[in-house]
Backbone as CSV, one residue per row, in Angstrom:
resi,resn,N_x,N_y,N_z,CA_x,CA_y,CA_z,C_x,C_y,C_z
1,GLU,-0.721,1.714,18.363,-0.643,0.547,17.481,-0.616,0.977,16.014
2,LYS,-1.431,1.990,15.670,-1.441,2.460,14.279,-0.075,2.992,13.863
3,ASP,0.581,3.723,14.756,1.911,4.256,14.444,2.908,3.127,14.220
4,ARG,2.841,2.097,15.042,3.751,0.961,14.884,3.508,0.270,13.546
5,LEU,2.230,0.044,13.211,1.911,-0.613,11.942,2.308,0.252,10.748
6,LEU,2.156,1.566,10.876,2.596,2.467,9.809,4.097,2.322,9.595
7,ASN,4.870,2.291,10.669,6.326,2.141,10.546,6.713,0.799,9.942
8,VAL,5.996,-0.265,10.307,6.259,-1.586,9.725,5.990,-1.544,8.227
9,PHE,4.849,-0.942,7.813,4.527,-0.876,6.390,5.553,-0.043,5.628
10,ILE,5.943,1.095,6.164,6.912,1.951,5.467,8.243,1.225,5.289
11,SER,8.687,0.540,6.316,9.935,-0.218,6.211,9.813,-1.326,5.161
12,PHE,8.714,-2.082,5.218,8.480,-3.152,4.257,8.326,-2.585,2.840
13,GLY,7.526,-1.541,2.684,7.297,-0.952,1.363,8.584,-0.450,0.726
14,ARG,9.393,0.236,1.522,10.666,0.756,0.998,11.582,-0.390,0.567
15,ASP,11.699,-1.408,1.407,12.566,-2.539,1.090,12.082,-3.266,-0.162
16,LEU,10.796,-3.565,-0.221,10.239,-4.262,-1.381,10.448,-3.459,-2.661
17,CYS,10.129,-2.176,-2.621,10.282,-1.343,-3.818,11.738,-1.219,-4.243
18,GLU,12.634,-1.074,-3.278,14.064,-0.994,-3.620,14.539,-2.287,-4.273
19,ARG,14.046,-3.417,-3.796,14.454,-4.702,-4.377,13.901,-4.855,-5.798
20,ILE,12.661,-4.462,-6.020,12.089,-4.512,-7.375,12.840,-3.557,-8.292
21,ARG,13.118,-2.361,-7.812,13.872,-1.383,-8.607,15.285,-1.888,-8.908
22,GLY,15.826,-2.685,-7.995,17.151,-3.264,-8.205,17.202,-4.189,-9.411
23,PHE,16.062,-4.729,-9.803,15.974,-5.562,-11.007,15.668,-4.726,-12.244
24,GLY,15.614,-3.404,-12.095,15.394,-2.512,-13.228,13.933,-2.198,-13.520
25,TYR,13.034,-2.522,-12.601,11.606,-2.255,-12.779,11.186,-1.101,-11.883
26,TRP,9.997,-0.566,-12.147,9.480,0.536,-11.351,8.602,0.008,-10.228
27,ALA,8.709,0.617,-9.053,7.843,0.292,-7.916,7.811,1.485,-6.977
28,ASP,6.689,1.656,-6.323,6.538,2.721,-5.342,5.432,2.314,-4.374
29,PHE,5.410,2.949,-3.227,4.345,2.685,-2.266,3.767,4.011,-1.804
30,ILE,2.526,3.963,-1.360,1.798,5.158,-0.991,1.874,5.375,0.516
31,ASP,2.159,6.591,0.908,2.114,6.961,2.314,0.643,6.980,2.727
32,PRO,0.205,6.068,3.593,-1.208,6.010,3.961,-1.723,7.289,4.626
33,CYS,-0.828,8.080,5.197,-1.256,9.316,5.867,-1.524,10.446,4.884
34,SER,-0.681,10.573,3.872,-0.808,11.693,2.932,-1.402,11.293,1.592
35,GLY,-1.308,10.008,1.227,-1.752,9.563,-0.085,-0.735,9.821,-1.178
36,LEU,0.451,10.273,-0.816,1.492,10.595,-1.799,2.472,9.434,-1.948
37,PRO,3.049,9.294,-3.157,4.063,8.251,-3.349,5.303,8.565,-2.511
38,MET,5.916,7.518,-2.001,7.058,7.693,-1.104,8.410,7.734,-1.822
39,MET,8.513,7.132,-3.004,9.810,7.036,-3.657,9.912,7.871,-4.934
40,THR,8.797,8.176,-5.543,8.798,8.976,-6.772,8.934,10.443,-6.391
41,GLN,9.992,11.071,-6.883,10.262,12.461,-6.558,9.347,13.406,-7.330
42,ASN,9.066,14.545,-6.741,8.323,15.630,-7.386,6.944,15.208,-7.882
43,CYS,6.242,14.409,-7.118,4.891,13.998,-7.479,3.939,14.496,-6.399
44,ASN,2.915,15.232,-6.819,1.958,15.751,-5.847,0.556,15.189,-6.081
45,LYS,0.460,14.081,-6.780,-0.822,13.429,-7.037,-1.176,12.542,-5.849
46,VAL,-2.350,12.753,-5.283,-2.788,12.013,-4.105,-3.590,10.788,-4.533
47,TYR,-3.253,9.639,-3.950,-3.979,8.398,-4.185,-4.825,8.111,-2.950
48,SER,-6.112,7.932,-3.145,-7.007,7.614,-2.034,-7.022,6.105,-1.805
49,GLU,-6.487,5.683,-0.668,-6.466,4.257,-0.334,-7.887,3.684,-0.294
50,VAL,-8.811,4.409,0.333,-10.176,3.912,0.466,-10.838,3.810,-0.905
51,ASP,-10.712,4.850,-1.737,-11.302,4.794,-3.079,-10.707,3.657,-3.896
52,GLY,-9.401,3.444,-3.775,-8.749,2.356,-4.501,-9.274,1.002,-4.072
53,MET,-9.429,0.798,-2.772,-9.935,-0.484,-2.262,-11.402,-0.700,-2.669
54,GLU,-12.170,0.389,-2.696,-13.564,0.280,-3.126,-13.645,-0.120,-4.597
55,CYS,-12.845,0.545,-5.412,-12.885,0.326,-6.861,-12.255,-1.002,-7.270
56,LEU,-11.071,-1.294,-6.751,-10.316,-2.462,-7.202,-10.707,-3.761,-6.498
57,LEU,-11.108,-3.673,-5.234,-11.416,-4.877,-4.462,-12.894,-4.985,-4.088
58,ASN,-13.676,-3.980,-4.474,-15.113,-3.951,-4.191,-15.414,-3.953,-2.691
59,TYR,-14.510,-3.389,-1.889,-14.767,-3.232,-0.461,-15.782,-2.105,-0.279
60,LYS,-16.471,-2.116,0.808,-17.449,-1.088,1.135,-16.832,-0.106,2.128
61,SER,-17.411,1.095,2.164,-16.967,2.089,3.139,-18.177,2.872,3.605
62,TYR,-17.982,3.619,4.671,-19.029,4.507,5.154,-18.376,5.796,5.634
63,ASN,-19.164,6.844,5.698,-18.664,8.145,6.120,-18.813,8.300,7.626
64,ALA,-17.773,8.816,8.247,-17.786,9.172,9.661,-17.288,10.609,9.744
65,GLY,-18.191,11.534,9.632,-17.803,12.942,9.556,-17.145,13.203,8.212
66,PHE,-15.932,13.729,8.240,-15.202,14.014,7.009,-14.279,12.863,6.603
67,CYS,-14.406,11.735,7.273,-13.509,10.606,7.041,-14.286,9.426,6.466
68,LYS,-13.692,8.756,5.481,-14.290,7.530,4.950,-13.645,6.343,5.654
69,ILE,-14.471,5.445,6.159,-14.000,4.274,6.868,-14.183,3.054,5.973
70,LEU,-13.103,2.363,5.711,-13.129,1.168,4.868,-13.598,-0.027,5.691
71,THR,-14.393,-0.890,5.075,-14.800,-2.116,5.759,-14.334,-3.325,4.956
72,HIS,-13.480,-4.115,5.582,-12.956,-5.336,4.995,-14.006,-6.431,5.172
73,PRO,-14.161,-7.334,4.176,-15.193,-8.373,4.285,-15.056,-9.278,5.510
74,ALA,-13.846,-9.512,5.982,-13.657,-10.395,7.141,-13.346,-9.627,8.425
75,TRP,-12.603,-8.521,8.330,-12.115,-7.831,9.516,-12.873,-6.550,9.830
76,GLY,-13.881,-6.225,9.050,-14.650,-5.007,9.296,-13.787,-3.771,9.172
77,SER,-13.941,-2.852,10.119,-13.194,-1.592,10.049,-11.840,-1.670,10.755
78,ALA,-11.456,-2.834,11.262,-10.163,-3.005,11.938,-9.062,-3.260,10.917
79,VAL,-8.936,-2.355,9.953,-7.935,-2.484,8.904,-7.213,-1.154,8.709
80,TYR,-6.032,-1.229,8.142,-5.230,-0.051,7.830,-4.801,-0.199,6.369
81,PRO,-5.588,0.343,5.429,-5.266,0.125,4.013,-3.943,0.772,3.623
82,ALA,-3.179,0.059,2.825,-1.900,0.553,2.339,-1.619,-0.105,0.993
83,THR,-1.016,0.654,0.083,-0.859,0.185,-1.293,0.587,0.276,-1.760
84,ILE,1.001,-0.779,-2.470,2.286,-0.801,-3.165,1.976,-1.048,-4.635
85,PHE,2.566,-0.246,-5.510,2.423,-0.417,-6.948,3.753,-0.896,-7.521
86,ALA,3.680,-1.802,-8.480,4.903,-2.278,-9.144,4.592,-2.587,-10.596
87,HIS,5.547,-2.270,-11.442,5.453,-2.611,-12.856,6.617,-3.559,-13.145
88,CYS,6.346,-4.851,-12.935,7.370,-5.874,-13.124,6.662,-7.188,-13.425
89,PRO,7.385,-8.161,-13.956,6.763,-9.469,-14.157,6.286,-10.047,-12.816
90,ALA,5.156,-10.741,-12.848,4.596,-11.325,-11.629,5.599,-12.250,-10.955
91,GLN,6.388,-12.948,-11.733,7.383,-13.877,-11.174,8.421,-13.145,-10.333
92,VAL,8.833,-11.958,-10.779,9.803,-11.163,-10.015,9.192,-10.775,-8.670
93,ALA,7.978,-10.235,-8.698,7.306,-9.832,-7.456,7.094,-11.034,-6.550
94,SER,6.673,-12.144,-7.116,6.402,-13.352,-6.336,7.667,-13.864,-5.647
95,GLU,8.775,-13.891,-6.364,10.027,-14.364,-5.771,10.499,-13.452,-4.650
96,ILE,10.380,-12.139,-4.853,10.797,-11.208,-3.816,9.894,-11.348,-2.601
97,LEU,8.584,-11.377,-2.818,7.654,-11.523,-1.696,7.879,-12.847,-0.961
98,GLY,8.199,-13.893,-1.698,8.453,-15.197,-1.084,9.688,-15.231,-0.202
99,SER,10.574,-14.259,-0.367,11.801,-14.235,0.418,11.583,-13.643,1.818
100,TYR,10.441,-13.023,2.038,10.137,-12.483,3.376,9.587,-13.605,4.239
101,THR,10.188,-13.808,5.371,9.791,-14.923,6.233,8.582,-14.604,7.105
102,SER,8.305,-13.328,7.325,7.218,-12.969,8.244,5.910,-12.633,7.530
103,LEU,5.795,-12.935,6.248,4.535,-12.646,5.541,3.572,-13.785,5.679
């Protein structure tokens, strides 16, 4: 199931970012497995999905060995964090997101 959801996110992230970039704005999404940007070339900076969710959304996490497990306020640990970054007007992002029928 995780592999299927990863493929769905990668397909969605690529499409969304390409559409935002088509309007002349910057957008990229993070590979949840590696923490690396998927569309920006020659970038080796790792983004921690769990740290980002803790900092930006105030979600909690706990350690399970060498792995940090994110806990969503409603869904607990049954989540797969994934991030898309965009530098565009909110209206552009909103219109593009509104065009997806399965969201």
